[in-house]
Backbone as XML, in Angstrom:
<?xml version="1.0"?>
<chain id="A" units="angstrom">
  <residue number="1" name="MET">
    <atom name="N" x="201.144" y="48.757" z="-109.434"/>
    <atom name="CA" x="202.473" y="48.206" z="-108.819"/>
    <atom name="C" x="202.083" y="46.697" z="-108.525"/>
  </residue>
  <residue number="2" name="PRO">
    <atom name="N" x="203.093" y="45.899" z="-109.068"/>
    <atom name="CA" x="203.115" y="44.633" z="-108.763"/>
    <atom name="C" x="203.088" y="44.229" z="-107.283"/>
  </residue>
  <residue number="3" name="ALA">
    <atom name="N" x="202.662" y="42.922" z="-106.994"/>
    <atom name="CA" x="202.847" y="42.521" z="-105.613"/>
    <atom name="C" x="204.384" y="42.434" z="-105.221"/>
  </residue>
  <residue number="4" name="LYS">
    <atom name="N" x="204.826" y="42.788" z="-104.070"/>
    <atom name="CA" x="206.178" y="42.460" z="-103.476"/>
    <atom name="C" x="206.245" y="41.092" z="-103.014"/>
  </residue>
  <residue number="5" name="SER">
    <atom name="N" x="207.405" y="40.573" z="-103.296"/>
    <atom name="CA" x="207.896" y="39.239" z="-102.656"/>
    <atom name="C" x="207.654" y="39.360" z="-101.181"/>
  </residue>
  <residue number="6" name="LYS">
    <atom name="N" x="207.384" y="38.110" z="-100.433"/>
    <atom name="CA" x="207.510" y="38.099" z="-99.022"/>
    <atom name="C" x="208.890" y="38.640" z="-98.420"/>
  </residue>
  <residue number="7" name="ALA">
    <atom name="N" x="209.852" y="38.361" z="-99.178"/>
    <atom name="CA" x="211.334" y="38.656" z="-98.849"/>
    <atom name="C" x="211.584" y="40.041" z="-98.773"/>
  </residue>
  <residue number="8" name="PHE">
    <atom name="N" x="210.885" y="40.574" z="-99.903"/>
    <atom name="CA" x="211.035" y="42.233" z="-100.050"/>
    <atom name="C" x="210.218" y="42.810" z="-99.013"/>
  </residue>
  <residue number="9" name="VAL">
    <atom name="N" x="208.970" y="42.485" z="-98.417"/>
    <atom name="CA" x="208.336" y="42.822" z="-97.161"/>
    <atom name="C" x="209.097" y="43.000" z="-96.175"/>
  </residue>
  <residue number="10" name="HIS">
    <atom name="N" x="209.711" y="41.810" z="-95.996"/>
    <atom name="CA" x="210.688" y="42.031" z="-94.704"/>
    <atom name="C" x="211.736" y="42.772" z="-94.813"/>
  </residue>
  <residue number="11" name="ILE">
    <atom name="N" x="212.513" y="42.740" z="-96.054"/>
    <atom name="CA" x="213.676" y="43.558" z="-96.195"/>
    <atom name="C" x="213.196" y="45.074" z="-96.027"/>
  </residue>
  <residue number="12" name="ARG">
    <atom name="N" x="212.147" y="45.487" z="-96.594"/>
    <atom name="CA" x="211.644" y="46.915" z="-96.498"/>
    <atom name="C" x="211.478" y="47.401" z="-95.078"/>
  </residue>
  <residue number="13" name="ALA">
    <atom name="N" x="210.923" y="46.460" z="-94.313"/>
    <atom name="CA" x="210.573" y="46.671" z="-92.788"/>
    <atom name="C" x="211.921" y="46.835" z="-92.006"/>
  </residue>
  <residue number="14" name="GLU">
    <atom name="N" x="213.006" y="45.907" z="-92.331"/>
    <atom name="CA" x="214.119" y="45.929" z="-91.629"/>
    <atom name="C" x="214.926" y="47.235" z="-91.916"/>
  </residue>
  <residue number="15" name="VAL">
    <atom name="N" x="214.949" y="47.661" z="-93.214"/>
    <atom name="CA" x="215.476" y="48.985" z="-93.723"/>
    <atom name="C" x="215.148" y="50.129" z="-92.829"/>
  </residue>
  <residue number="16" name="ILE">
    <atom name="N" x="213.784" y="50.185" z="-92.613"/>
    <atom name="CA" x="213.103" y="51.295" z="-92.308"/>
    <atom name="C" x="213.485" y="51.098" z="-90.750"/>
  </residue>
  <residue number="17" name="ARG">
    <atom name="N" x="213.423" y="49.911" z="-89.995"/>
    <atom name="CA" x="213.710" y="49.993" z="-88.597"/>
    <atom name="C" x="215.126" y="50.144" z="-88.392"/>
  </residue>
  <residue number="18" name="LEU">
    <atom name="N" x="216.063" y="49.725" z="-89.229"/>
    <atom name="CA" x="217.565" y="50.285" z="-89.201"/>
    <atom name="C" x="217.620" y="51.851" z="-89.366"/>
  </residue>
  <residue number="19" name="ILE">
    <atom name="N" x="216.978" y="52.272" z="-90.206"/>
    <atom name="CA" x="217.238" y="53.841" z="-90.547"/>
    <atom name="C" x="216.594" y="54.640" z="-89.227"/>
  </residue>
  <residue number="20" name="ALA">
    <atom name="N" x="215.640" y="54.070" z="-88.594"/>
    <atom name="CA" x="215.030" y="54.616" z="-87.411"/>
    <atom name="C" x="216.056" y="54.777" z="-86.078"/>
  </residue>
  <residue number="21" name="LEU">
    <atom name="N" x="216.891" y="53.879" z="-86.274"/>
    <atom name="CA" x="217.979" y="53.713" z="-85.280"/>
    <atom name="C" x="219.369" y="54.773" z="-85.336"/>
  </residue>
  <residue number="22" name="ILE">
    <atom name="N" x="219.450" y="55.346" z="-86.546"/>
    <atom name="CA" x="220.606" y="56.139" z="-86.734"/>
    <atom name="C" x="220.272" y="57.673" z="-85.908"/>
  </residue>
  <residue number="23" name="PRO">
    <atom name="N" x="221.290" y="57.632" z="-85.069"/>
    <atom name="CA" x="221.082" y="58.986" z="-83.944"/>
    <atom name="C" x="220.985" y="60.330" z="-84.878"/>
  </residue>
  <residue number="24" name="GLU">
    <atom name="N" x="220.366" y="61.190" z="-84.391"/>
    <atom name="CA" x="220.517" y="62.410" z="-84.815"/>
    <atom name="C" x="222.093" y="62.999" z="-84.882"/>
  </residue>
  <residue number="25" name="GLY">
    <atom name="N" x="222.271" y="63.596" z="-86.057"/>
    <atom name="CA" x="223.747" y="64.086" z="-86.126"/>
    <atom name="C" x="224.670" y="63.020" z="-86.702"/>
  </residue>
  <residue number="26" name="LYS">
    <atom name="N" x="224.204" y="61.769" z="-87.077"/>
    <atom name="CA" x="224.791" y="60.841" z="-87.378"/>
    <atom name="C" x="224.420" y="60.545" z="-88.971"/>
  </residue>
  <residue number="27" name="PHE">
    <atom name="N" x="225.205" y="59.480" z="-89.505"/>
    <atom name="CA" x="224.758" y="59.290" z="-91.047"/>
    <atom name="C" x="225.260" y="57.883" z="-91.101"/>
  </residue>
  <residue number="28" name="THR">
    <atom name="N" x="224.969" y="57.022" z="-92.118"/>
    <atom name="CA" x="225.507" y="55.644" z="-92.610"/>
    <atom name="C" x="225.157" y="55.838" z="-94.008"/>
  </residue>
  <residue number="29" name="THR">
    <atom name="N" x="225.517" y="54.602" z="-94.675"/>
    <atom name="CA" x="225.558" y="54.628" z="-96.240"/>
    <atom name="C" x="224.512" y="53.440" z="-96.715"/>
  </residue>
  <residue number="30" name="TYR">
    <atom name="N" x="224.124" y="53.658" z="-97.778"/>
    <atom name="CA" x="223.325" y="52.431" z="-98.485"/>
    <atom name="C" x="224.148" y="51.054" z="-98.187"/>
  </residue>
  <residue number="31" name="GLY">
    <atom name="N" x="225.287" y="51.158" z="-98.672"/>
    <atom name="CA" x="226.142" y="50.135" z="-98.465"/>
    <atom name="C" x="226.225" y="49.345" z="-97.261"/>
  </residue>
  <residue number="32" name="SER">
    <atom name="N" x="226.663" y="50.492" z="-96.166"/>
    <atom name="CA" x="226.609" y="49.906" z="-94.855"/>
    <atom name="C" x="225.546" y="48.969" z="-94.412"/>
  </residue>
  <residue number="33" name="LEU">
    <atom name="N" x="224.296" y="49.682" z="-94.690"/>
    <atom name="CA" x="222.884" y="48.998" z="-94.194"/>
    <atom name="C" x="222.900" y="47.644" z="-94.985"/>
  </residue>
  <residue number="34" name="ALA">
    <atom name="N" x="223.163" y="47.803" z="-96.272"/>
    <atom name="CA" x="223.122" y="46.542" z="-97.209"/>
    <atom name="C" x="223.959" y="45.380" z="-96.456"/>
  </residue>
  <residue number="35" name="THR">
    <atom name="N" x="225.314" y="45.774" z="-96.251"/>
    <atom name="CA" x="226.234" y="44.863" z="-95.942"/>
    <atom name="C" x="225.698" y="44.107" z="-94.632"/>
  </residue>
  <residue number="36" name="HIS">
    <atom name="N" x="225.223" y="44.956" z="-93.762"/>
    <atom name="CA" x="224.553" y="44.472" z="-92.427"/>
    <atom name="C" x="223.599" y="43.628" z="-92.647"/>
  </residue>
  <residue number="37" name="MET">
    <atom name="N" x="222.648" y="43.962" z="-93.415"/>
    <atom name="CA" x="221.423" y="43.032" z="-93.951"/>
    <atom name="C" x="221.703" y="41.973" z="-94.597"/>
  </residue>
  <residue number="38" name="ASN">
    <atom name="N" x="222.885" y="41.822" z="-95.204"/>
    <atom name="CA" x="223.249" y="40.894" z="-96.576"/>
    <atom name="C" x="222.182" y="40.892" z="-97.381"/>
  </residue>
  <residue number="39" name="ILE">
    <atom name="N" x="222.094" y="42.058" z="-98.046"/>
    <atom name="CA" x="221.559" y="42.444" z="-99.412"/>
    <atom name="C" x="222.334" y="43.353" z="-100.097"/>
  </residue>
  <residue number="40" name="VAL">
    <atom name="N" x="222.099" y="43.881" z="-101.125"/>
    <atom name="CA" x="222.732" y="44.789" z="-102.210"/>
    <atom name="C" x="221.990" y="46.065" z="-102.147"/>
  </residue>
  <residue number="41" name="PRO">
    <atom name="N" x="222.912" y="47.154" z="-101.945"/>
    <atom name="CA" x="222.679" y="48.588" z="-101.826"/>
    <atom name="C" x="221.508" y="48.807" z="-102.644"/>
  </residue>
  <residue number="42" name="LEU">
    <atom name="N" x="221.382" y="48.391" z="-103.688"/>
    <atom name="CA" x="220.067" y="48.717" z="-104.387"/>
    <atom name="C" x="218.811" y="48.530" z="-103.732"/>
  </residue>
  <residue number="43" name="HIS">
    <atom name="N" x="218.846" y="47.394" z="-103.083"/>
    <atom name="CA" x="217.477" y="47.267" z="-102.210"/>
    <atom name="C" x="217.213" y="48.174" z="-101.223"/>
  </residue>
  <residue number="44" name="VAL">
    <atom name="N" x="218.272" y="48.729" z="-100.700"/>
    <atom name="CA" x="218.088" y="49.859" z="-99.778"/>
    <atom name="C" x="217.736" y="51.173" z="-100.540"/>
  </residue>
  <residue number="45" name="SER">
    <atom name="N" x="218.154" y="51.434" z="-101.454"/>
    <atom name="CA" x="217.898" y="52.657" z="-102.276"/>
    <atom name="C" x="216.312" y="52.442" z="-102.688"/>
  </residue>
  <residue number="46" name="ALA">
    <atom name="N" x="215.855" y="51.231" z="-103.231"/>
    <atom name="CA" x="214.668" y="51.023" z="-103.566"/>
    <atom name="C" x="213.552" y="51.232" z="-102.568"/>
  </residue>
  <residue number="47" name="VAL">
    <atom name="N" x="213.823" y="50.955" z="-101.378"/>
    <atom name="CA" x="213.101" y="51.303" z="-100.205"/>
    <atom name="C" x="212.981" y="52.714" z="-99.898"/>
  </residue>
  <residue number="48" name="LEU">
    <atom name="N" x="214.142" y="53.427" z="-100.071"/>
    <atom name="CA" x="214.044" y="54.687" z="-99.761"/>
    <atom name="C" x="213.432" y="55.565" z="-100.603"/>
  </residue>
  <residue number="49" name="GLY">
    <atom name="N" x="213.430" y="55.030" z="-101.752"/>
    <atom name="CA" x="212.986" y="55.772" z="-103.267"/>
    <atom name="C" x="211.575" y="55.703" z="-103.035"/>
  </residue>
  <residue number="50" name="ASN">
    <atom name="N" x="210.950" y="54.745" z="-102.293"/>
    <atom name="CA" x="209.657" y="54.365" z="-102.621"/>
    <atom name="C" x="208.836" y="54.619" z="-101.239"/>
  </residue>
  <residue number="51" name="LEU">
    <atom name="N" x="209.349" y="55.385" z="-100.386"/>
    <atom name="CA" x="208.586" y="55.647" z="-99.109"/>
    <atom name="C" x="207.522" y="56.558" z="-99.534"/>
  </residue>
  <residue number="52" name="THR">
    <atom name="N" x="206.248" y="56.361" z="-98.708"/>
    <atom name="CA" x="205.186" y="56.959" z="-98.768"/>
    <atom name="C" x="205.278" y="58.601" z="-98.177"/>
  </residue>
  <residue number="53" name="PRO">
    <atom name="N" x="204.587" y="59.697" z="-98.696"/>
    <atom name="CA" x="205.034" y="60.956" z="-97.909"/>
    <atom name="C" x="204.906" y="60.983" z="-96.377"/>
  </residue>
  <residue number="54" name="GLU">
    <atom name="N" x="204.148" y="59.868" z="-95.756"/>
    <atom name="CA" x="204.018" y="60.048" z="-94.463"/>
    <atom name="C" x="205.439" y="59.255" z="-93.766"/>
  </residue>
  <residue number="55" name="GLU">
    <atom name="N" x="205.869" y="58.271" z="-94.488"/>
    <atom name="CA" x="206.828" y="57.606" z="-94.001"/>
    <atom name="C" x="208.318" y="58.441" z="-94.267"/>
  </residue>
  <residue number="56" name="SER">
    <atom name="N" x="208.219" y="59.396" z="-95.378"/>
    <atom name="CA" x="209.388" y="60.195" z="-95.401"/>
    <atom name="C" x="209.448" y="61.306" z="-94.408"/>
  </residue>
  <residue number="57" name="ASP">
    <atom name="N" x="208.104" y="61.810" z="-93.948"/>
    <atom name="CA" x="208.243" y="62.849" z="-92.807"/>
    <atom name="C" x="208.563" y="62.068" z="-91.609"/>
  </residue>
  <residue number="58" name="ALA">
    <atom name="N" x="208.214" y="60.746" z="-91.293"/>
    <atom name="CA" x="208.459" y="60.092" z="-89.926"/>
    <atom name="C" x="209.969" y="59.442" z="-90.163"/>
  </residue>
  <residue number="59" name="ILE">
    <atom name="N" x="210.496" y="59.073" z="-90.994"/>
    <atom name="CA" x="211.797" y="58.321" z="-90.809"/>
    <atom name="C" x="212.821" y="59.097" z="-91.353"/>
  </residue>
  <residue number="60" name="PRO">
    <atom name="N" x="213.920" y="59.245" z="-90.522"/>
    <atom name="CA" x="215.353" y="60.017" z="-91.035"/>
    <atom name="C" x="215.841" y="59.517" z="-91.994"/>
  </residue>
  <residue number="61" name="TRP">
    <atom name="N" x="215.341" y="59.177" z="-93.424"/>
    <atom name="CA" x="216.030" y="58.813" z="-94.374"/>
    <atom name="C" x="217.186" y="59.509" z="-94.711"/>
  </residue>
  <residue number="62" name="HIS">
    <atom name="N" x="217.139" y="60.911" z="-94.440"/>
    <atom name="CA" x="218.141" y="61.813" z="-94.993"/>
    <atom name="C" x="219.500" y="61.465" z="-94.464"/>
  </residue>
  <residue number="63" name="ARG">
    <atom name="N" x="219.443" y="60.462" z="-93.123"/>
    <atom name="CA" x="220.710" y="60.099" z="-92.664"/>
    <atom name="C" x="221.565" y="58.891" z="-93.490"/>
  </residue>
  <residue number="64" name="VAL">
    <atom name="N" x="221.190" y="58.570" z="-94.532"/>
    <atom name="CA" x="221.636" y="57.488" z="-95.434"/>
    <atom name="C" x="222.255" y="58.085" z="-96.579"/>
  </residue>
  <residue number="65" name="THR">
    <atom name="N" x="223.540" y="58.022" z="-96.873"/>
    <atom name="CA" x="224.286" y="58.813" z="-98.018"/>
    <atom name="C" x="224.850" y="57.792" z="-98.901"/>
  </residue>
  <residue number="66" name="ALA">
    <atom name="N" x="225.447" y="58.191" z="-99.991"/>
    <atom name="CA" x="226.123" y="57.274" z="-100.939"/>
    <atom name="C" x="227.337" y="56.870" z="-100.111"/>
  </residue>
  <residue number="67" name="SER">
    <atom name="N" x="228.190" y="55.718" z="-100.643"/>
    <atom name="CA" x="229.225" y="55.075" z="-100.094"/>
    <atom name="C" x="230.310" y="55.910" z="-99.754"/>
  </residue>
  <residue number="68" name="ASP">
    <atom name="N" x="230.419" y="57.027" z="-100.434"/>
    <atom name="CA" x="231.635" y="58.282" z="-100.233"/>
    <atom name="C" x="230.971" y="59.099" z="-99.345"/>
  </residue>
  <residue number="69" name="GLY">
    <atom name="N" x="230.010" y="59.052" z="-98.482"/>
    <atom name="CA" x="229.641" y="60.065" z="-97.608"/>
    <atom name="C" x="229.040" y="61.405" z="-98.153"/>
  </residue>
  <residue number="70" name="ARG">
    <atom name="N" x="228.237" y="61.143" z="-99.304"/>
    <atom name="CA" x="227.914" y="62.507" z="-99.913"/>
    <atom name="C" x="226.361" y="62.194" z="-100.456"/>
  </residue>
  <residue number="71" name="ILE">
    <atom name="N" x="225.635" y="63.363" z="-100.631"/>
    <atom name="CA" x="224.188" y="63.109" z="-100.970"/>
    <atom name="C" x="224.236" y="62.472" z="-102.329"/>
  </residue>
  <residue number="72" name="SER">
    <atom name="N" x="223.634" y="61.271" z="-102.490"/>
    <atom name="CA" x="223.629" y="60.624" z="-103.980"/>
    <atom name="C" x="223.547" y="61.511" z="-105.023"/>
  </residue>
  <residue number="73" name="PRO">
    <atom name="N" x="224.462" y="61.376" z="-106.115"/>
    <atom name="CA" x="224.173" y="62.206" z="-107.218"/>
    <atom name="C" x="222.895" y="61.683" z="-107.995"/>
  </residue>
  <residue number="74" name="ALA">
    <atom name="N" x="222.665" y="60.408" z="-107.815"/>
    <atom name="CA" x="221.291" y="60.088" z="-108.466"/>
    <atom name="C" x="220.058" y="60.491" z="-107.973"/>
  </residue>
  <residue number="75" name="MET">
    <atom name="N" x="220.251" y="61.119" z="-106.962"/>
    <atom name="CA" x="219.020" y="61.587" z="-106.120"/>
    <atom name="C" x="218.303" y="62.814" z="-106.708"/>
  </residue>
  <residue number="76" name="PRO">
    <atom name="N" x="216.936" y="62.827" z="-106.954"/>
    <atom name="CA" x="216.226" y="64.143" z="-107.603"/>
    <atom name="C" x="216.709" y="65.071" z="-106.760"/>
  </residue>
  <residue number="77" name="PRO">
    <atom name="N" x="216.914" y="66.221" z="-107.573"/>
    <atom name="CA" x="217.471" y="67.555" z="-106.773"/>
    <atom name="C" x="216.572" y="67.921" z="-105.742"/>
  </residue>
  <residue number="78" name="LYS">
    <atom name="N" x="215.305" y="68.017" z="-105.839"/>
    <atom name="CA" x="214.366" y="68.452" z="-104.733"/>
    <atom name="C" x="214.484" y="67.613" z="-103.444"/>
  </residue>
  <residue number="79" name="SER">
    <atom name="N" x="214.967" y="66.339" z="-103.742"/>
    <atom name="CA" x="215.143" y="65.413" z="-102.592"/>
    <atom name="C" x="216.551" y="65.512" z="-101.884"/>
  </residue>
  <residue number="80" name="ALA">
    <atom name="N" x="217.636" y="65.944" z="-102.880"/>
    <atom name="CA" x="218.831" y="66.358" z="-102.493"/>
    <atom name="C" x="218.916" y="67.520" z="-101.523"/>
  </residue>
  <residue number="81" name="LYS">
    <atom name="N" x="218.070" y="68.647" z="-102.040"/>
    <atom name="CA" x="218.203" y="69.788" z="-101.282"/>
    <atom name="C" x="217.717" y="69.550" z="-99.710"/>
  </residue>
  <residue number="82" name="LYS">
    <atom name="N" x="216.615" y="68.563" z="-99.838"/>
    <atom name="CA" x="215.919" y="68.306" z="-98.535"/>
    <atom name="C" x="216.906" y="67.838" z="-97.664"/>
  </residue>
  <residue number="83" name="GLN">
    <atom name="N" x="217.535" y="66.673" z="-98.224"/>
    <atom name="CA" x="218.434" y="66.047" z="-97.502"/>
    <atom name="C" x="219.638" y="66.713" z="-96.917"/>
  </residue>
  <residue number="84" name="ARG">
    <atom name="N" x="220.116" y="67.691" z="-97.639"/>
    <atom name="CA" x="221.171" y="68.629" z="-97.267"/>
    <atom name="C" x="220.604" y="69.433" z="-96.139"/>
  </residue>
  <residue number="85" name="ALA">
    <atom name="N" x="219.404" y="70.068" z="-96.302"/>
    <atom name="CA" x="218.863" y="70.957" z="-95.218"/>
    <atom name="C" x="218.791" y="70.190" z="-93.926"/>
  </residue>
  <residue number="86" name="ARG">
    <atom name="N" x="218.200" y="68.949" z="-94.032"/>
    <atom name="CA" x="217.994" y="68.018" z="-92.572"/>
    <atom name="C" x="219.258" y="67.774" z="-91.933"/>
  </residue>
  <residue number="87" name="LEU">
    <atom name="N" x="220.283" y="67.266" z="-92.942"/>
    <atom name="CA" x="221.414" y="67.150" z="-92.240"/>
    <atom name="C" x="222.340" y="68.199" z="-91.775"/>
  </residue>
  <residue number="88" name="GLU">
    <atom name="N" x="222.291" y="69.456" z="-92.412"/>
    <atom name="CA" x="222.789" y="70.509" z="-91.846"/>
    <atom name="C" x="222.106" y="70.901" z="-90.458"/>
  </residue>
  <residue number="89" name="SER">
    <atom name="N" x="220.726" y="70.814" z="-90.510"/>
    <atom name="CA" x="219.869" y="71.180" z="-89.536"/>
    <atom name="C" x="220.451" y="70.211" z="-88.007"/>
  </residue>
  <residue number="90" name="GLU">
    <atom name="N" x="220.913" y="69.225" z="-88.304"/>
    <atom name="CA" x="221.484" y="68.175" z="-87.058"/>
    <atom name="C" x="222.979" y="68.267" z="-86.884"/>
  </residue>
  <residue number="91" name="GLY">
    <atom name="N" x="223.573" y="69.629" z="-87.311"/>
    <atom name="CA" x="224.866" y="69.807" z="-87.305"/>
    <atom name="C" x="225.944" y="69.419" z="-88.250"/>
  </residue>
  <residue number="92" name="LEU">
    <atom name="N" x="225.521" y="68.669" z="-89.167"/>
    <atom name="CA" x="226.512" y="68.185" z="-90.088"/>
    <atom name="C" x="227.091" y="69.291" z="-91.067"/>
  </residue>
  <residue number="93" name="THR">
    <atom name="N" x="228.237" y="69.146" z="-91.422"/>
    <atom name="CA" x="228.701" y="70.125" z="-92.524"/>
    <atom name="C" x="228.623" y="69.483" z="-93.812"/>
  </residue>
  <residue number="94" name="LEU">
    <atom name="N" x="228.277" y="69.880" z="-94.858"/>
    <atom name="CA" x="228.564" y="69.507" z="-96.111"/>
    <atom name="C" x="229.192" y="70.320" z="-97.044"/>
  </residue>
  <residue number="95" name="ASN">
    <atom name="N" x="229.996" y="69.861" z="-98.077"/>
    <atom name="CA" x="230.748" y="71.121" z="-98.811"/>
    <atom name="C" x="229.868" y="71.137" z="-99.980"/>
  </residue>
  <residue number="96" name="LYS">
    <atom name="N" x="230.186" y="72.031" z="-101.062"/>
    <atom name="CA" x="229.245" y="72.460" z="-102.284"/>
    <atom name="C" x="229.054" y="71.135" z="-103.062"/>
  </residue>
  <residue number="97" name="SER">
    <atom name="N" x="229.699" y="70.017" z="-102.946"/>
    <atom name="CA" x="229.394" y="68.873" z="-103.930"/>
    <atom name="C" x="228.669" y="68.108" z="-103.129"/>
  </residue>
  <residue number="98" name="GLY">
    <atom name="N" x="228.081" y="68.429" z="-101.652"/>
    <atom name="CA" x="227.274" y="67.288" z="-101.001"/>
    <atom name="C" x="228.061" y="66.277" z="-100.180"/>
  </residue>
  <residue number="99" name="TYR">
    <atom name="N" x="229.274" y="66.450" z="-100.077"/>
    <atom name="CA" x="230.223" y="65.527" z="-99.186"/>
    <atom name="C" x="230.049" y="65.995" z="-97.586"/>
  </residue>
  <residue number="100" name="ILE">
    <atom name="N" x="229.659" y="65.021" z="-96.808"/>
    <atom name="CA" x="229.753" y="65.229" z="-95.264"/>
    <atom name="C" x="231.120" y="65.479" z="-95.044"/>
  </residue>
  <residue number="101" name="GLN">
    <atom name="N" x="231.449" y="66.387" z="-94.202"/>
    <atom name="CA" x="232.811" y="67.040" z="-93.732"/>
    <atom name="C" x="232.941" y="66.140" z="-92.347"/>
  </residue>
  <residue number="102" name="ASP">
    <atom name="N" x="234.430" y="65.832" z="-92.213"/>
    <atom name="CA" x="234.623" y="65.137" z="-90.991"/>
    <atom name="C" x="233.767" y="63.993" z="-90.794"/>
  </residue>
  <residue number="103" name="PRO">
    <atom name="N" x="233.651" y="63.105" z="-91.883"/>
    <atom name="CA" x="232.671" y="61.984" z="-91.660"/>
    <atom name="C" x="233.071" y="60.904" z="-90.664"/>
  </residue>
  <residue number="104" name="ASP">
    <atom name="N" x="234.357" y="60.663" z="-90.326"/>
    <atom name="CA" x="234.565" y="59.714" z="-89.416"/>
    <atom name="C" x="233.875" y="59.973" z="-87.932"/>
  </residue>
  <residue number="105" name="THR">
    <atom name="N" x="233.638" y="61.319" z="-87.516"/>
    <atom name="CA" x="233.119" y="61.755" z="-86.406"/>
    <atom name="C" x="231.632" y="61.513" z="-86.463"/>
  </residue>
  <residue number="106" name="HIS">
    <atom name="N" x="230.931" y="61.489" z="-87.701"/>
    <atom name="CA" x="229.585" y="61.468" z="-87.512"/>
    <atom name="C" x="228.930" y="60.116" z="-88.196"/>
  </residue>
  <residue number="107" name="TYR">
    <atom name="N" x="229.840" y="59.107" z="-88.370"/>
    <atom name="CA" x="229.451" y="57.918" z="-89.139"/>
    <atom name="C" x="228.761" y="57.054" z="-88.056"/>
  </residue>
  <residue number="108" name="HIS">
    <atom name="N" x="227.811" y="56.359" z="-88.512"/>
    <atom name="CA" x="227.111" y="55.353" z="-87.562"/>
    <atom name="C" x="227.198" y="53.930" z="-88.156"/>
  </residue>
  <residue number="109" name="TYR">
    <atom name="N" x="227.945" y="53.324" z="-87.572"/>
    <atom name="CA" x="228.118" y="51.793" z="-87.807"/>
    <atom name="C" x="226.793" y="50.971" z="-87.485"/>
  </residue>
  <residue number="110" name="PRO">
    <atom name="N" x="226.025" y="50.416" z="-88.522"/>
    <atom name="CA" x="224.837" y="49.580" z="-88.394"/>
    <atom name="C" x="225.163" y="48.298" z="-87.621"/>
  </residue>
  <residue number="111" name="GLY">
    <atom name="N" x="226.387" y="47.785" z="-87.909"/>
    <atom name="CA" x="226.572" y="46.481" z="-87.217"/>
    <atom name="C" x="227.297" y="45.535" z="-88.300"/>
  </residue>
  <residue number="112" name="PRO">
    <atom name="N" x="227.698" y="44.379" z="-87.923"/>
    <atom name="CA" x="228.461" y="43.365" z="-88.813"/>
    <atom name="C" x="227.529" y="42.803" z="-89.653"/>
  </residue>
  <residue number="113" name="ARG">
    <atom name="N" x="227.820" y="42.138" z="-90.682"/>
    <atom name="CA" x="226.852" y="41.320" z="-91.680"/>
    <atom name="C" x="226.367" y="40.329" z="-90.902"/>
  </residue>
  <residue number="114" name="ARG">
    <atom name="N" x="224.910" y="40.199" z="-91.182"/>
    <atom name="CA" x="224.302" y="39.175" z="-90.624"/>
    <atom name="C" x="224.175" y="37.963" z="-91.701"/>
  </residue>
  <residue number="115" name="SER">
    <atom name="N" x="223.845" y="36.675" z="-91.222"/>
    <atom name="CA" x="223.781" y="35.758" z="-92.040"/>
    <atom name="C" x="222.551" y="35.281" z="-92.388"/>
  </residue>
  <residue number="116" name="ILE">
    <atom name="N" x="221.521" y="36.313" z="-92.336"/>
    <atom name="CA" x="219.939" y="36.055" z="-92.557"/>
    <atom name="C" x="219.933" y="35.889" z="-94.298"/>
  </residue>
  <residue number="117" name="ARG">
    <atom name="N" x="219.005" y="34.886" z="-94.505"/>
    <atom name="CA" x="218.744" y="34.588" z="-95.783"/>
    <atom name="C" x="217.179" y="35.139" z="-95.973"/>
  </residue>
  <residue number="118" name="TRP">
    <atom name="N" x="217.038" y="36.280" z="-96.572"/>
    <atom name="CA" x="215.740" y="36.925" z="-96.820"/>
    <atom name="C" x="214.869" y="35.880" z="-97.719"/>
  </residue>
  <residue number="119" name="SER">
    <atom name="N" x="215.027" y="35.080" z="-98.322"/>
    <atom name="CA" x="214.394" y="34.434" z="-99.309"/>
    <atom name="C" x="213.681" y="33.132" z="-98.492"/>
  </residue>
  <residue number="120" name="GLU">
    <atom name="N" x="214.115" y="33.178" z="-97.185"/>
    <atom name="CA" x="213.598" y="31.911" z="-96.330"/>
    <atom name="C" x="212.789" y="32.547" z="-95.311"/>
  </residue>
  <residue number="121" name="GLN">
    <atom name="N" x="212.436" y="33.816" z="-95.324"/>
    <atom name="CA" x="211.774" y="34.462" z="-94.392"/>
    <atom name="C" x="210.249" y="34.189" z="-94.937"/>
  </residue>
  <residue number="122" name="GLY">
    <atom name="N" x="209.418" y="33.774" z="-93.729"/>
    <atom name="CA" x="208.036" y="33.450" z="-93.987"/>
    <atom name="C" x="207.324" y="34.508" z="-93.559"/>
  </residue>
</chain>
């Protein structure tokens, strides 16, 4: 695997930090995290898609969904099943298509857009 840029190392750390702040029984979206961080959602999904097994066990990645409040249809089926089970164990209800029911009650707002420029992080 090629070396990551310094900016991506900082982005990865911040994505992980923000996900750890999502309370149990709540969710947010790739896009909401990305907007807050002033990055694109693909960066958030790249971080989550490349968690180590240890990180995957320790970080509540399952609390991050697609923009429409459902389990991402691009997620591998095994991961989607794990995400559903974890969300349901925290009291969220999902329909058969993976959409969180009553999303306004369970949505976690990560905060407004920040003006950070990741390329300038040293």
